[in-house]
N, C-alpha and C positions, 0 to 999 in steps of 0.2 A: 516790128513784132505784131502790129495791128494787122498787117497784110497776111501774115502767116496764120493768125487766128481766124480771120475771115475766110481765107482760102481753104483751110482745113474744114471749116464748117460747111462751106459750099461743096467741097469734095465729098464729105460724108453724105450730103443730100443727093449728090449726083451719081453715087456709086451704083445704083440700080438702073440707071439710064445711060447707056453708052453714048448716045448722041449728045446728051447734056454734058457728059464727062469730057468728051472731045472738045466741045465748045468752051468749056471751062478752062482747059489748058490753053486753047487758042486765045481766049480773052486775056489771060494773064501771062502770055508768053514773054513779054518784055520784062516783067517783074521777076519771073522765074529765071530768065537769063542772067539778070543781075545777081540773083542768089547763087547761080552756078559759078559766076566769076568770083564772088565773095568766097565761096568754098574752096576754089582752086588757089586763092591767094592767102587763105587764112594762116597756113603754116609760115609763110613769109612774114606776115605781120606779127605773129607770135614770136618769131625769132628776133625781129627788130626790137620789139618791146622788151623781151627778156634780156637783151643785151644793153638796153638803155636804162631800164629801171631795175635795179637790183635792190631787193629788200634790205634795209639796214635799220638800225634802231632810230636813225634820224627821220626816216619816213613815217614812223609811228608817233613822233612827238608832236 
């Protein structure tokens, strides 16, 4: 979450400068790619978790 906060702050600062904006994406390309993979697989992980952990009264005791 720290990365996203820092990236968004940098993104807001670079919005008026296209050259800085391009270098910002290039600088964080690897971390952004990891986020893309996370988003693509999120539905799979939600499915797995929802089938393993089913809320019951025992879970809240």
